[in-house]
C-alpha positions in Angstrom: -85.3 -133.5 -6.3 -81.9 -135.5 -7.5 -78.8 -133.7 -7.5 -79.3 -131.7 -4.4 -79.6 -134.1 -1.5 -83.7 -134.4 -1.3 -83.3 -130.1 0.2 -86.2 -128.4 -0.5 -85.9 -124.4 1.1 -89.7 -124.3 1.5 -92.0 -125.1 4.2 -93.9 -128.2 2.5 -95.4 -131.4 4.3 -92.0 -133.2 3.7 -90.4 -130.7 6.0 -93.2 -130.5 8.7 -93.0 -134.3 9.0 -89.5 -134.9 10.7 -91.3 -131.8 12.8 -94.6 -133.8 13.8 -92.4 -137.6 13.9 -89.4 -136.4 16.7 -90.2 -135.0 20.1 -86.4 -133.8 20.1 -85.1 -130.6 18.7 -81.1 -129.8 18.9 -80.9 -126.2 19.0 -78.0 -123.4 19.4 -77.4 -119.5 18.9 -75.7 -119.0 16.3 -73.0 -116.6 17.8 -72.9 -118.9 21.2 -72.4 -122.3 19.6 -73.9 -124.4 22.4 -75.7 -127.0 21.1 -79.0 -128.5 23.4 -80.7 -131.1 23.3 -84.6 -130.2 23.5 -88.6 -131.1 24.0 -90.5 -129.1 21.8 -93.9 -128.6 20.4 -96.0 -127.5 17.1 -97.7 -124.4 17.6 -99.3 -122.9 14.8 -96.2 -124.4 12.5 -93.6 -122.6 15.2 -91.5 -125.1 17.4 -91.9 -124.1 21.4 -90.1 -125.0 24.1 -89.8 -124.6 27.8 -86.5 -124.0 29.8 -85.1 -122.5 33.1 -85.8 -118.7 32.9 -82.1 -118.6 34.5 -80.9 -121.0 32.0 -77.7 -119.8 30.2 -79.3 -120.4 27.2 -82.0 -117.8 27.9 -79.2 -115.3 29.1 -77.3 -116.1 25.5 -80.7 -115.5 23.9 -82.2 -112.5 25.9 -78.4 -111.0 24.8 -78.4 -112.9 21.1 -82.2 -113.8 19.7 -81.2 -115.7 16.8 -80.9 -119.3 17.0 -80.9 -122.5 15.0 -83.1 -125.9 15.5 -82.8 -128.9 13.8 -84.1 -132.2 13.1 -83.9 -135.0 12.0 -85.5 -138.9 11.7 -83.8 -142.1 9.6 -82.3 -144.6 10.8 -80.0 -145.2 7.2 -78.9 -143.1 4.4 -81.7 -143.4 2.3 -84.6 -142.8 4.8 -82.7 -139.3 6.5 -85.4 -136.7 6.1 -85.0 -133.5 8.7 -85.2 -129.7 8.7 -83.5 -126.8 10.0 -85.0 -123.9 11.1 -82.6 -121.1 11.3 -84.5 -118.0 13.4 -85.2 -115.7 16.2 -86.4 -116.7 20.1 -89.6 -115.3 21.5 -89.2 -115.9 25.2 -92.2 -115.7 26.4 -92.7 -115.8 30.7 -97.0 -115.3 30.6 -97.3 -118.0 33.1 -100.7 -119.5 31.5 -98.8 -119.7 28.5 -95.6 -121.4 29.7 -98.1 -123.8 31.9 -100.1 -124.2 28.6 -97.1 -125.2 26.6 -95.4 -127.4 29.6 -98.8 -129.4 28.9 -98.8 -129.6 25.6 -95.3 -130.9 25.7 -95.6 -133.4 28.7 -98.6 -134.6 27.3 -97.0 -135.2 23.5 -94.7 -137.2 25.6 -96.4 -139.4 27.3 -99.7 -139.2 25.7 -102.0 -137.2 29.2 -101.8 -135.9 31.9 -103.7 -136.5 35.3 -103.9 -134.5 38.6 -100.2 -135.3 39.8 -98.3 -134.5 36.5 -100.5 -131.7 36.1 -99.6 -130.5 39.4 -96.5 -131.3 38.9 -95.9 -129.6 35.3 -97.7 -125.7 37.6 -95.2 -126.3 39.7 -91.8 -126.2 37.3 -93.9 -123.8 34.6 -93.1 -120.9 37.8 -89.2 -121.1 37.2 -89.8 -121.2 33.3 -89.9 -119.6 30.3 -91.4 -120.3 27.1 -89.4 -119.8 23.6 -91.1 -119.7 20.4 -89.1 -120.2 17.5 -90.2 -117.7 14.6 -88.8 -119.3 11.2 -86.2 -117.0 9.1 -85.3 -119.6 6.7 -86.1 -123.2 6.7 -84.7 -126.0 4.9 -85.6 -129.6 4.6 -84.4 -132.6 2.9 -85.9 -135.9 2.1 -83.6 -138.9 1.1 -86.6 -141.0 0.4 -86.8 -139.2 -2.4 -83.9 -140.2 -4.3 -85.0 -143.1 -5.0 -81.8 -144.5 -4.4 -79.9 -142.6 -6.4 -77.2 -140.5 -5.0 
């Protein structure tokens, strides 16, 4: 889409692709402004990450559930692609859900689980919660679509 930096305001292949390529999302609460990098997985087209239940980010999200996630990929300007998701944090402390998401994150990062790593994830799950990002607004961009004309 020449003239708009390749920005699209919908959830299509160009918006989903950076989410599938990258493992880390930068996310921050709209009102609190603490930028953090989080490993995540996609569950039913929603970003899901886990974090310590007593962390300041969870305290902040319980107070104000608004957050923005940004995922970008590309080295050169003409390769840049990304997606920004404004949404609401849904915090889940169900132990089975936390364990399942923790395992999915581990598999995404390392490619597999074995008995040792499964026990490690299980031990960590006892102290963690999962945050699902319920999208409110999604903006994606893909400079590859510009065809060299900026």
